VMD Tcl script that draws the C-alpha trace (Angstrom):
set ca {
  {-2.25 -2.05 20.11}
  {-1.61 0.81 22.49}
  {-2.58 4.39 21.83}
  {1.09 5.42 21.78}
  {2.06 2.84 19.15}
  {-0.94 3.90 17.03}
  {0.09 7.56 17.24}
  {3.72 6.79 16.41}
  {2.59 4.56 13.52}
  {0.41 7.33 12.17}
  {3.26 9.84 12.46}
  {5.69 7.51 10.69}
  {3.14 6.84 7.94}
  {2.73 10.56 7.37}
  {6.48 11.24 7.37}
  {7.27 8.32 5.06}
  {4.58 9.50 2.64}
  {6.14 12.97 2.56}
  {9.62 11.49 2.23}
  {8.60 9.32 -0.74}
  {6.83 12.21 -2.39}
  {9.83 14.55 -2.07}
  {12.74 12.20 -2.67}
  {11.58 9.37 -4.92}
  {10.66 10.04 -8.52}
  {7.60 8.44 -9.97}
  {9.68 7.35 -12.98}
  {11.97 5.26 -10.80}
  {9.51 3.84 -8.26}
  {6.11 4.23 -9.87}
  {3.12 5.40 -7.88}
  {4.09 4.43 -4.33}
  {1.65 4.80 -1.44}
  {2.11 4.00 2.24}
  {-1.16 2.31 3.19}
  {-0.45 1.38 6.80}
  {2.26 1.34 9.47}
  {2.03 -1.11 12.35}
  {4.43 -0.55 15.24}
  {5.77 -3.19 17.59}
  {4.87 -2.64 21.28}
  {8.40 -1.40 22.07}
  {8.31 0.99 19.05}
  {11.57 -0.44 17.68}
  {10.08 -2.12 14.59}
  {7.71 -0.60 12.05}
  {5.90 -2.82 9.57}
  {5.32 -0.55 6.60}
  {2.70 -1.63 4.08}
  {3.14 -0.02 0.67}
  {1.00 -0.16 -2.43}
  {2.71 0.16 -5.79}
  {0.61 0.84 -8.85}
  {1.43 -1.10 -12.00}
  {1.88 -4.53 -13.46}
  {3.06 -7.44 -11.33}
  {6.64 -7.50 -12.69}
  {7.01 -3.74 -12.38}
  {5.77 -3.93 -8.78}
  {8.40 -6.54 -7.92}
  {11.17 -4.44 -9.47}
  {10.04 -1.25 -7.69}
  {9.64 -3.09 -4.39}
  {13.19 -4.44 -4.72}
  {14.42 -0.87 -5.34}
  {12.58 0.26 -2.22}
  {14.15 -2.53 -0.17}
  {17.62 -1.55 -1.40}
  {17.04 2.03 -0.15}
  {15.86 0.93 3.31}
  {18.91 2.22 5.22}
  {18.72 5.64 3.57}
  {14.96 5.85 4.20}
  {15.44 4.97 7.87}
  {18.13 7.62 8.20}
  {15.94 10.28 6.63}
  {13.04 9.23 8.84}
  {15.28 9.57 11.90}
  {15.98 13.18 10.98}
  {12.29 13.94 10.41}
  {10.82 12.25 13.51}
  {12.05 12.81 17.06}
  {11.97 9.44 18.79}
  {14.34 7.78 21.22}
  {15.00 5.06 18.61}
  {14.44 5.23 14.90}
  {12.47 2.04 14.25}
  {13.69 -0.71 11.97}
  {11.60 -0.62 8.80}
  {10.15 -3.81 7.39}
  {8.39 -3.25 4.07}
  {5.45 -5.34 2.91}
  {3.76 -5.11 -0.46}
  {0.08 -4.35 0.17}
  {-2.00 -6.01 -2.53}
  {-5.38 -5.21 -1.01}
  {-6.29 -2.85 -3.86}
  {-5.43 -5.52 -6.45}
  {-7.63 -8.07 -4.70}
  {-10.47 -5.55 -4.44}
  {-10.23 -4.80 -8.17}
  {-10.32 -8.53 -9.01}
  {-13.40 -8.98 -6.85}
  {-15.03 -5.96 -8.45}
  {-14.41 -7.44 -11.91}
  {-15.89 -10.78 -10.81}
  {-19.00 -9.06 -9.41}
  {-19.34 -7.05 -12.62}
  {-19.19 -10.23 -14.76}
  {-21.74 -11.96 -12.54}
  {-24.06 -8.97 -12.84}
  {-23.66 -8.94 -16.64}
  {-24.44 -12.68 -16.83}
  {-27.52 -12.24 -14.65}
  {-28.72 -9.36 -16.83}
  {-28.30 -11.43 -20.01}
  {-30.20 -14.37 -18.50}
  {-33.06 -12.08 -17.47}
  {-33.24 -10.63 -21.00}
  {-33.25 -14.13 -22.54}
  {-35.96 -15.41 -20.18}
  {-38.29 -12.43 -20.45}
  {-41.02 -12.71 -23.08}
  {-40.47 -10.63 -26.20}
  {-42.74 -7.65 -26.50}
  {-44.91 -7.55 -29.63}
}
mol new
graphics top color blue
foreach p $ca { graphics top sphere $p radius 0.5 }
foreach p [lrange $ca 0 end-1] q [lrange $ca 1 end] { graphics top cylinder $p $q radius 0.2 }
display resetview
């Protein structure tokens, strides 16, 4: 990835975050976070990764709402960022945090099981 596409991606990430914070209520969309923006080499397409906090069904509903507002979001982004072309936005649901939490729970259970086994195998003190 070129330096220019990284800079533009970073700028778009920042502007989208501000846009979501100002214009989208938490009641309607939940806790919505832009985690990453990856630009195409020609800067005409932006892959926007968003994280939505909540249960799986709620995430799907909120993501569908976000998709339905794509044209409006692109228009608002075009007014906020001065580029030759306002990039096409492609939203992806970023589930990295969910996977990390599942792994953390698995590690915690393994640690608990190991602790119990150590307590069972250690000789009782008189």
